[in-house]
N, C-alpha and C positions, 0 to 999 in steps of 0.2 A: 306588561310585566316589567318589574324593575329588578335591580340588582341588590335589593335589600335583604339582609339575613334576619330572620325572625327567630328569636330564642324564647323558650318558655321558662318563666320564673317559677320559683318554688310555690307560689300561691296560685299557679295555673294561668296567670296573665301572660300576655305575649308582648315582648319588647322588640322594637325594630331597631336594628343597628346597621350602619353602612357596611356593605360587603367589602371584603378585602380586595375585590377586583374592580371596584368602582362605586359610582353614586346611584342616583335614581333616574328613571325614565323622564326625559324632559317633557314639559307641558307644551301644548300646541294651540290651546283655545283662543289665545289673544294674538295669534300670528296671522300674517298675510301670506298665502301660498299661491304662487303662480307655477304652472306646469305645462310642459310639452314633453310627454314621456319619450325617452327615458330620463329626462332632465326636469328639475324643479328648483324653485327658490323659495326659501322660508325666511321671512324677516319679521321684525317688529312692526307694529302698526304705523310707525313713523318712517318705515323704509330701511332702517339701519339693520345691518347684520353684525351682531356683536357678541352673542353668548348663547349657551344652551344648544338648542336645535338649529339655530339660525345658520343659513348657509345656502350656497349654490351647489347642487348635487347633480351628478351624472352617473347613471348606471350603478346606483347604490354606493357611490363614493363621494365624499365631500370635497369639492374643488375649491370653494372659498368658505372659510368659517368666519371671516371678518371683512366687512366692507362698510365703512362709515364715512360720512361727510361732515366736516366741521369748519366753522369760520373762526379764525383766530381772534380771541378776546370778545367774541360776539355770541350771544345765546341764540340757538336755532329753536324756535318755538313751533312744533308741529300743529297744523290746523286741519289737515285733511289727509286721508290715506285709505286706499282700498282697491278692489279689483276692477278691471275692465274685461269682462268675459272670463276666460280661464287662464290665459297665458300672459296677460298684461296687468300692470298695476301703476297707479299714480300716487305720488306723495307730495304734499305741499307744506312749506314751513316759512315762517317769517324770521328775518334776521332782526331781532329785537333792537330797537334804538338806532339802527343804522339809517342815516339819511332822513330821519323823521323830524318834521317841524310841528306836527299836531299829534293828536292821539292816534291818527290813522297810520297803519303800517305802510312803509315805503318800499322796502327791498324784500323780495320773496325768492325762495328757491323752489323750483318744480323739478321733481325727480321722477322720470318716466322709465318704467322697467318693461322689457320684453324678453320672454323666455322662448328659446327654440332648442331643438335637440343638440346637446353639446355646446350650447352658447347662451349667454345672458348679456343683454345690452342695456345699459343705463344711460339715458340722456339727462344731463344736468343743465338746467337753464336758470340763470339768475336775472331777474328783471328789476330795474330801478324805476318805479312809478312815482317817485318823489320829485322834488324840485331842486335837490342838492346833488352835487357831484359826490360820488362815494369811491373809496378805495379800501380794499381789504385783501387778506389772504384766505383762500379756500383750500382745504387739505383733504384729500382722499386717503384713507388708511386701509390697506388690504393685507390679508394674511390667510393662511390655511393650515390645517392639521392633517389633511389628506386622510381623514378618518373614514372607516367603513361604516355602513349604516348600522350594523349591529353594535359597533362601538358607541355611536351616538345614542342609540336607543337605550343602551345599558347605562349611559351617563358616565362613561369613563373613556372619553376620547383621548388620543395621544397628545403630546405636547406639540406646539406649533412647528410645522415643517420648515426646514431651512430654505431661504430665498437664494435665487441666483439671478444675475442680470440677464434680461431677455435678449436684447440686441445692443449693438454698439450705438444705435441712434437714441438710446435712452427714452423710448416711448412707453415703457412699461416694465412689468415684472413677470417672472415665471417660476413655477415650482415643478418638481418631478419626483417620482419614485421609480422603481424598476418597471412598473407596468401602467403608470398613469401620469399624464402630463397636463399641466394647467398653464394658461398664458393670459395675462391681463394687459391690454393695450389701451392707451389713451390717445384721443384725437381732439384737439391738438395736443402735442407733447407737453408735459408739465414744465413749468418754469424751473421747478426744483424737484429732482428725483432722489429720495433718500432710500437706497436699497435695503440696508439693514433694518430700518424701521418700517419698510413697506409703505412709504408715504409718497404721494404725488401732490405737489402743491402748485397752485396758480395764484399769481398776483393780479387781481381783477380791478379794473379801472372803468367805472361806468358814469357817463353823463346822464342827466335826467332823461327819461323816456327811452333808454337804450337797454339792451340785454346782452348777456354773454352765454355761450353754449360750449359744452364739452361732451364727448361721447366716450364711455367706458365699455369695452367689449372683452368679456372673459370667455375663453374657449377651454373645453376639457375633453380628453379622449383617453380611452384605454388602448394600450399598445396592440392588443389582439382584437380590437373592434368591440362593438356592442353585442351583448348576449342576445338581446332582442331589440333590433333596430326600430326607429320610428318609421311609420308608414309613409307611402307617397301621399302628398297633400291632397292630390286630386281624387284619390280613391277612398271615399268615405263609404263604409260597408253598410250603410242604411240611408233611408230618406229622412230628411228632417221635416216633420209635420208642422203645420201652422195651427195653433190653438187659440181660440177666442171664446172666453166664457164669462159668465157673470161674476165669477170669483177670480180676481186678478192674481191672487196668491197662487192658484193652480197654474195659470199661464206663466207666471214668472218662475215658479219652481221648475216647470218643464224646460223653459228656455235656458236657465242657468245649468240645469242638469245635463242637457244635451251638449252645451258648450264644454262642460267638464269631461263628459264621456268622450268627446272628440279628441281631447288632449290626453286621455288615458290610453289611447290606442297604441299597440305595439304589433310587431310582425314576427313571423317565424322564419328565421334564416334558412331553415330546412325545406321551405316551400319549393316545389319544383319550378314555379314560374317566377323568376326574379322581377319581372316588370309588374306583376300583380300578386305579391306574396299574401299568404293567409294572415288575417288580422285577428287579434283578440284584445280584451280589455285587461290592463294591469289592475290589480286589486285595489290599490289606493295609495295616496301620498301622505306622508313620506315613507312610512315603514314598509309598505307592501307594493312597491312599484315594479311588479314583475308578474310572471305567470303563476296563477293559483288555480288548481283544478276546480274546487267548489265555487269560489268567487267568480271566476271567469265564466263558468257554466251558468250560474244563476243570472249574472248580468246579461249574458247573451240570450237566455230564455226570456227575460223580462222585456228585451228589446225586439222580440219577434214581430210585433205589430208594425215595426218600421222596416222590415225586410229580413231575409234569411241569410244574407252574406256573412254577417258577423258570427252567427251560430255555426255556419259551415266552416268558417276559418278556425273558430275555437275548437270545434269537434276534431278537425283534421290535425291541428297543432297538438292536441292532447293524444290523439290516436297514434301519432308518430312516436310518442314517448310512453305508450301503454306498456305496462309491465310484461316481461317475457320470461323472467327467471324468478327464483326465490332467493332473496337477498335480505337476511335479517338486519343487516346494518342500515339499509335504506328503507326497509319495510316493503320493498318491491315484491310483487307476486304476479304470476301469469294472469293477464286480463285486467289488472288493477290500474285505475287512473290515478295519476300522481297528485300530491298535495301542493307542492311548490317547487320552483326552480330558482336558484340564485347563482351568481357568479362564483361565490366561495361558500364554504361552510358558514352556518349561522350560529354564533355563540351568544347567548343571552344569559347573563348571570352565571352562577356556578354550576347549574345543572343542565340547562337546555342547550343541546348541541346538535344541530341538524345538518346533514350532508347537503351538498349543492343541489342534488336532485333527491327529493324526499317524498315518500309515498304514504306517510302516516295519516291517512284519512279513510273513514269508513263510508262516506256518503258520496264522494265524487263519482264513483263507478256507476251506481244506479242513476245518478243525476245525468251522467253522460248519455245513457240509453234513452232517458226521457227527453232530453234536449234534442236528440236525433229524431225521435218520434214527433215531437212538437214542431220542429222545423219542417219536417215532411208535411205535416198538416197545414202549415202556413204557406207551403208552396216551394220548398226546397226541391230542386229538380230530381226526378227519379234516378238519373245517372249518379248524381252526387250522393244520394242516399245509399244506393246499391254498393257504391265503392266502399262505404263505411260499414256495411253489414257484417263482414268478418270480425271487425272490432267489437260490434255489438254482441255477436255470439261469444266472443272471448270474455266480454264484460259479464254477460249472463252466466257463463260458466264459473267466473270468479264468485258471483253471488251465491251460486249453488254450493260451491266448495266451502265458502265461509260459513254458510248456514249449517252445513254438515259438520264442519270442524268444531263448531261450538258445542255441538251435542244437544242443543235445544231448538234448532231450526230457525234461529234468529241471526241476523247480522250483528256482530258485536266486535269490540276492539279491545286491545290491551297493548301498551307500549312494551315491546320485547327488549328494547335496547337499554332502558334506564336513563336515556339521555334525550328521548324524543318527547312528543306531546303525550301527556298522560290522558287527556281527553281528545278524541279524534272525530267528533262531530263538529258542527259549526260553532257550538259553544265549547271552545277548546282550551279555555284557561283551566288551571289546575283545580280550582274550587267550583267549577261550573255545575257539576251534577251532584245535587245534595238531596238528602232525605228531608222530610218536613221538619224534623227537629234541628236541622242545620248541619248534621253530620255528613261527611262526604261519602259518596258511594265508592265502593272498591271494585276494581276491574276483575275479570272482563265485564264490560258494560254493553248492554243492548239498548239503544235509544229508541224512543217511541217513533220519532219522525223518520228515523232511518228505516224502520220497518214499513212505514208508509211509502217512502221513496222506493224501497225494494218491491213492494206490491205493485206500485204504479209502473216501475220499470219492467216487471215481469209481464204485466198486461200489455204495456206498450211494445215491449219486445215481441210478444206474440203477434200483435197486430202487424208489425213490420215483417216478421217472418212469413206470415200468411199472405200479405200483400205482394211479396216478392218471390212467392213460391219456394220458400226454403223450409226445411223440416223443423219440427219442434214446437210449433205454436200451441197445439193442444196440451202438451206437457207443461209449458210455462203457464198457461191459464190455470191448470190444475195446481201447480206449485203456488200460484198467487192465492187461490181459494184456500189451500191448506194453511198458508201463512196468516190469512185473515182469521181463520178459526183459532189458530194458536194464539194470536194476538188477543182475541176476545177472551180467551180462557185465562191467560197469564198476566195481562197488563192492567185489566180493569180493577180498580179499588173503589172504596167508598169513604166518604166523610159525612158530616152532618148536613151537607148540601146535596148529597146523593152520589151517584157513581161518576167516575172519570178515569181516564187512562193515566197510569204512572208515567213519569218522564222517562223512566228506564227500568230495566232489570239489572241488579248488581251481580257480582261474581258468584253469589250463592243462588241466583235466580229469584231473589226477593224483589218486589216492586219498590222502586225509589219514588216515594209517594208525594213529592212536592208538586205544587200547582205552578205551572210555567206557561210561557207563550208558545211552547211546543205544540199545544193544541191546534194552533192555526195551521201548522204544516200538515196535519192529518186531514183537514177538510178538503173535499173535492178530489182526493186521490182515489176514492173508491174503496179504501180500506174499511170505512165505517158505513153503517146503514143510516137512514135519514134520522131515526130516533136518536142514535148516538151522536150524530152531528148536531142535532138540536141541543143536546145537553152541553156540548162544547161551545156552541154559539152563546148560550146563556152564561157560561163561565167566562168567556172572553169579554163579554159586555159588563162584567162585574167591576166595581171600582178598584178592587185589589190588583187587577191586571190592566184594565183600560185606564190609563192615568190622565186621559184628556189630551195628551201629546203623543199618544201611541201606546203600544203594549209594553208593559214591564216584562222583562225576561223571567222574573220570579215574583210570585205574589207578594204584595206588601204585608201580608199576614204571616208569611213564613218566618221561621226563626233565623234563617240566614240572610234575610233581605237587607240589601244595602243599595240605596239609590245611586251610589257611585260604583257599585260592583260591576265589573266588566260584563259578566253574564248572570249576575244574581240580583237584578233590580233595575239596571239601566234599560234604556229604550233604544232599539235598533230599527231604523226606518225600513230596511229591507224585510225584517221579520214582521213588522206591522203590515206592510204591503202584501206580503205573502198571505197573511191571515185574512186581510180584506178580500183578496182575490178568491181565497178558499171559501169564505163566507158567501160570496156572490154565487160561486159554482154550486154551493150546497143549498142555496135558496134563501139566504138571510141578508138581503141587500141593505136593510136598515142598520144592522150591526156593522156591516162593512162601511157604510157612509160615516158612521161615528168615528171609526178608526182613521179613515182618510181625512176627516175634518181635523182630527188631532195632529196628523202629519202636516197639514196645511198651516195650522197655528204654529207648529214648531218651525216650519220653513221660514215663516215671517220673522221669527226670532234669530235665524241664522242667515239673513240676507239671501234667502232662496238656495243657499248651498248647504244642504243638510249634511252633517258629519256622519261618520261611521256609526256612532252612538252618542247618546247624551244622557244626562241624569234623569232618574225616574221619580223625582219628587211629586210631580203631577200638577195639573192645572189649578187645583184648589190652593196650592201654595204660591204659585206665581203664574203670571200671564204667559210667559215664555219659559221654556226649560233651561236649566243650567247646563253648561257644557260638561262633558266628560273631558278633563283637561288634556289627556294624551291622545285623543281621538284623531284618526286620519280624516282629512277634509281637503279635497273631495275623496270619496270612496266609491268604487264602481257600482256596487249593488245598492248603496244608498242613493246615488244619482239615478240609477236605472229604476228604482222604486217609483219614481214619478210616472214612468210609462206604465208600469204594472198597476198603479193606482188609477190611472186614466182608463186602462183596459177594464179594470174591475168596475169602475163607475159606469162604463158603457155596456157592461155585460157582454163583452166582445170575445167571441171564440171563432176559430176558423177550422174548416175541414175541406181543404182544397181537393184531396183525392175523392171525397164524397160529394164535391160540388156545391158546398154551402158555406155561408158566413152568417154567424148569429150575432144580433145586436139587440139586447134587452136592457135598456139603460135605466132601470129602476133606481139605481143609486146616483144617477147623474142629474136628476131633477134639481138637486141643491145648487148645481152650477149652471143651470139653464137660464137663459138661452146659451147654448154651447154649439160651436162649430169647430170641427177638426178636419183639416184637409191634408192629403199627402201621406196618410197611412198606407201600408203596403200589404197586399195579400195575393198570393199566386202570381207575383211578379207585376201586378198592376196596382193602380191607385184606388184607395178606399177613402171616401169622404162621408162624414157623418154629421148630421145636424139634429140637435135635440131642442125643441122649442120650450118656452116657459110653461106650457100646459102639459108637457111630457110627450108630445107626439114626436116621432122620429122619422127622418128622411135619410136614406142611405144610397150612395152611388158606389156600386161595386164593379170590378172587372167583368167583362163579358164571360159568360159561362158559369158564373157563380150565382146561386139562388140565395137571396137575403131572407133570413128568418128573423122575425121581430117579436116572437111570442114563444 
């Protein structure tokens, strides 16, 4: 979302003009991002921090907006730059013409970056590989605007913050506001420190075959501490599996994704055990490096084959903040799971203004119930599950109240504040929910996938209540049955290809009849019968949705389709992986394999770090997808989609309370021979091998029966 004002001309056309409050959302697609939540660094491909979104950030605050390296009267020619894992990056440049006797470069700069919570370190190394003595001045220029993340995102950051001298020994610079402090220190100390200009200069003298080094360390901190601190390094809440397959794109995607997910971890300071606090995944970098109900839940659910600790931490973190009162200003309601938490209010453009703790989401609450159920099935201990059952009952009560309040028996939403999210499902941009003719749906809106989540949550909630001898299971199963009947009556529509469920019902109860990727979220939930799921499997396989790089969020045949539309034509990896998993559960592994193949092709185009979303042009137009320029990268559920895609390929499902683990790898033959070791189920290790001829060998923890058909 940007801060551009759109005005309608007399001929009906729309003209974009800069907002009075700022510019446009910065692009990210050509940036290098290193992160270690709650900190991250965004730079140009050559390593320089100079403009736009560039910067070192900590806790949604920009600590450095400018950090450049230059050689006086010498051109720095970048030759290489990129990531090493998730939190490190390297950049190399040639000092053109310096010390050169032939066409070969002689003097090179290596810039090595390491990001840690509240700290970024850059090691500068200049090497003279030529045969001449060289002498020159190298200058580091630093500065900051101390901007908040919403200011950066809106494109209207403040002016540069004033500098102050750090220490009497002149080793660096510092900046500060009332609640935030930044310090940049150089080792060795610069030969010349120009405080007003923010410049640290070194006079470098190098003989042939020698090198020079300096280390820049920038630290940043909030006066009142981090809202969500970084986790203890040694407490990773999942096991990292080892994957070896015939398709190295799959192996590489999983490897990079797990590295990114590791650095997206944050902790809940309200955890009762300080030495082992509850952990969850921040939604994504840079815009969403904080707790999000929906995103954190989906990511935790996708990672269940690696262990249940992350899901348990996420569930508890959100349960501590579950709604207890009715507050129209924040959209809080009793039993409701929140949307997001920030240090300060979030102001984007002229209209959107969200409070620090905001509950404007319709799907996080049913998803919370299902993640608790699924974690139980994967082996979360009965004591941990039972502790959270009162929160599950409160969430179920919220679902019931919302369905009754709407008058039609469906979960629906409307922004009551006029300043919040106008759409409150996962497709939450203003124009996300459209009719087939391109017109926008008017609230209150009942989304098709939210009814599927609610059905699944009611059934799963009933299973939990029954297993733990709590009342209400029969009533919730009946509620789910009635919801399915209402859905079948009111959501299904027809076109020239046959029947399909509308993406939503609008404020008048009319079907919003566009064709979307939302079909994939219905599969495998139990809301539909097999014949209905078969209809949707055919739709998802059509070229208007399956772009060859994943699923388009909106059919390319729709009037409102835009390949760069945030939710109206772009491709989201998590959305595609959810559909692939649903197709496998519904019995359509071939269609699932096609979607996963598209994601693998896309992953190769993004160096195995799939972004939040990318453009939906399709494989027929280009081998690799074009980026969505402002997309977060990495994003938690985009990275976690690699695990869900692997789970779908293996046909892997767990039922620890029932004593079984199911492996039906019909969709994995494409990647065979395949071996994955170190998966987790029931607290023990699960190893799976699929041979080239499709046979499967599974080693499961004692006490679990393996089902392979």
